[in-house]
TIMARDO-832689 format. One record per residue (C-alpha): z, y negated, x. Coordinates in steps of 0.05 Angstrom, whole numbers, plus 5000, padded with zeros to 4 digits. Last residue first. Layout:
<recs>
ZYX...
</recs>
This chain:
<recs>
468355104060461555014096459554424051466554124066465154174144458453824138460953294094466753204144461653144202457552624166463552234146465852244222458552064244458951474196466351304222464351204294464851574361467052214329472252684359471053314319465153614362470553534421474754054388481753904359486254284409481254194471480153474453487753384447489053604519493553064541489252834596483152774542487752414493489451874545482251824566480151744492485251184481481950784534474750954515475950714443476851294388472051094328473751684288478452284298477352874252482753394229481154014191486454224140488255004137495454814122497755134188492154804222493654134195501254264213499354394288494253814290499253314261504553524313499253434367497852714335505252554337505752754406500152334427503551754395509851904428506651934494503051244486496751014447492950384464487949844432487950204366483049844320477350394319482250914308480551214239484551914230479652344184483452874144478753434119480453944065485653514027492753704014495153473946501352963942500252453999506752044013508352504067502852234113505151534105511851714124509352024186505051504205510851004197515651454241510451384296510150614292515150434348513551024389506650774400499750714362497450014376494349624320490449814256491250534243486150804184487451444146481251724117481852304066476552834049476653333992471052943955466652584002468451884018463351354000462050774051460650064033456149694078455549174130449449234174446749664230453250094230454750434294462050204302460749564333457149394269464249444230464549864169465949594101472049864071472450604052471550873980474551493952480851703987482751164030489851104067492050514106496750494168498649824192500749594263503148834264510149074243510749544306508848954348514948534319519749134321517649204393518948484405525348524377527349094417524848774482528248114466535248494454534848884516532648204554538847854525543448484534541648544609541547784623548247624585551848224614550248014684551447254668558447314647563047364589564446764540559246254567553546744587554747204527554846604479548246364512544547054514546747184441544346494418537546504448535847224431538047104357533846484356527946874378528447374324529846844273523146514286523545864320527045244291533145384339528445344396527644594391535644524396535244904461529144534488533143844470539644144504536044334567543244454597541644404670540243624667547543624636550044114684547543734744550543084714557043384706556343694780555643024809562042744769565943334797563443154866566242424855572842694824573543094887573942464929569642504996574342305055573742995087566242895090566842425150567843015193560843245181557542625207554842905278554243665265553543635188548443065189544243365245544044065210541943705143536543375178533944005205533644335137530243765108525143785166523544515150522544365077517943795098513944225143512744665083507144225065506243685012512043255018510042524991516942284965515742474894513843194919520343284958524742994903521343494855523144054903530243824911531343824829527744484822531944864878528645504898533846044916540046114952546046634950551946404995552246285071557446505125552046585180550847325163550847095094544446705107540147255135539547765075539047155026533646815062529647465075529347595000527646854983521746945033519547605002520147264930515846704952510747194986509947564920509246924879503746624922503745884899498045554865496744804875495344184831501043764859505043714795502944354758504544714821511644434827513244724758510845404781514945374844520945184809519845724756518446214813525146044847529546054784526946734758527147064828534146824843536746984772534147704781536647804854543447514835544047954775541548574815547148384866552448424815550149084789549949384857556549114883560449784870555350224891553849824952560949764975562050534966555550665009557650235067556549505088560849185141560048455139555248105191559147555234555046995265559346385272556645715237555045125282560744605279563344095228569344485209572644145154579644335134579744415060583944145000586343495020580243405065575843465003579242874972584842784918586042104892593642034874595641724937594840994920597840584980593240004974590239995044589440795060588941084994585040544954581040405017578641065025577441204952572840614946569340815011568041514984566341244921560540814946558041354990558141944942555341504885549541254926547941984947548442244876543941654852538441864900534641344937527241334927526841244851530440594855532940064799532740464732533241114773540540934795542940854722545541584712547641724778551541064780554441204712556441924730560441674794563441074753566541614703568642094760572241504798575341264738577741924711580542064786584441404783587141534713590042234733591542694677598043074683599143024606592643484592596244054623597044534562590344294538587044454599589345114602586845274534580245034559580345464619582746074573576146014535571646004594574446594633577046504704583746254691585645644739591645664785595845054810593744574753595243824763589343524725585242994764580942864701574142994739577843544782580243984724573743834681569544124733569644884715568044724641561644334664559244914703560345384641556344894596550644914648550945644658550545754583544645284578540945674634542846354603539846164533533945774563531546354604532946854545529646434495523046404543522147144545521447464618514147544628514147074692518047584729511948074721507947604765512347674824512648464819508248564874511749184901512648804970515148184932520048604889522348984949523748304987528048104925531648704920533348694998535948004986540148204928543348744974545148155026548047734971552448304945554548445016556347705029559847624966564048224976565947965043567547305016572447624964571148194912573947914847575047204857569247124906564647504857566847064797565646444835558846664865556446824790558746184757556045724819549446114821545545654772548045054801543645154861544745364940538545254979530745254978525744704977519144914950513344484969507344884996509745514960509346224985515246165029516146405099517945785137520245375078524545945053527246035122529345335133532345205063536145865073539345645141540744905125542344965052546445595062550145275118552144655079554645055021559045475071561144775104564044555036568545195033567745754979569845774904562745644879564744984857566544814929559845044956555744734900559144044913557844074986551044314981549443794926552543214966547843365026541743584989539542854974540142695048535943295069531043095011530242385042529142645113524443195089519842655049519942185110517942715158513143035107509442365096509542255175506442935185501242835129498742195170498542535235494143105205494843865191488444215179490344905202497844775188496944865113494845585115500245855159505645455126503545765061506446435077501547025063505047655050501648145000503848765033498049305028500250035000
</recs>
């Protein structure tokens, strides 16, 4: 099997120009600055240290741009992973997180090698919106403590108990934290009205850090918690430490790793697809999955967390002129330089400001307008949307994705089975189609003792019972049964088994079975299943005219 691995970097550097490098340099520098507060915020919210968020943005961002299948994709930690990572850290610790991330990386590489990139795109839209909106609400719930400055020693993990705890400790609210958080949100919200170049999150970070520093050190206000109060910042290169992986750990963490892999694949390919629409390009989905996989295998060795394509940073890259993977590589280098030379300053960033940044992230992730519009779609889609959303919020993303996909598949199968109809004709047949051998439309008479069953739609396990029920509705047994299959695009093993059972029963009742209008695809399946030997090749007719002529011949003999 040929591996489809073609990094976009190789094709873009062939005609690389000085002007393009300048555009990529400026864009990469801006994206690197934008990624700084997000990487720190995502790291802390995920239950790890700020530098682990930075390590992820640097290492994963570099690898994804170097090996990826998109020209402009920016990789790193994202809000979608906060809930998953936090849960893994609480249950399995940092080592468990590293192992799960590496297993997920191997899964992503396997998806790319097996060319499953295009298959990921077929995940139903209500499932994607449901768990994305659920993650957004969950992220918001995790930030209320820091946004309000509540004095809570230990936070419960589940959504409902979080809000109960907030209610119990609401009297510990800190007005300074509330003020910093609200001002941060307002700065982020209104910055685009004045400047599209400088990100609001960066302005909020700088302004609020300066304000908090002066309030704490010159006005004696000590109620403002900063990163330095909670973490010891290590502004140095990460240490290499591969986790010990054994079979028991793999078996224990496999379901969690699958969730990380699926979410990483979905988010990265969605981000790449959105980017394609803006720059008029086409990404290589399988190459992108391989790059994402490599990034998630390597990053945990340096202390990083799960990474994927980040839509917000990718769009920032595009809007600032980035058009090749060089911009993504520069963004990683800029982040590395900031961490090494300015990393010690991050200890002064107020936690309420980071909470404000994540509140805006959760609002943008929520897609509430899309969610609202989907509530007007068919009931089956609404059921999938609400089920996925509620399971994400109340339980976890693993269960939500599994149940959401299963429900979507079941409802889809029901919808498909409803489109398949089975009609019985005894005296006169509907007009024959010209592609079935008739030169012109005509009414066809059915000989006495002959019945025609017409199947319209796919003949699969979802409609097998419907076919049997139609057969049972017939009182007298005919001499000849014609199964008209001109509008059957495919047949599965259950449909074949159904036909085999019908052949056996027909022989027992001394009823001859004929097949009419079998398409080439269906005919090949029947041939492999040995149906032709059981029924006789002369009884598989190319069109209804031929089948009726054959029926008349057999009735005459009988």
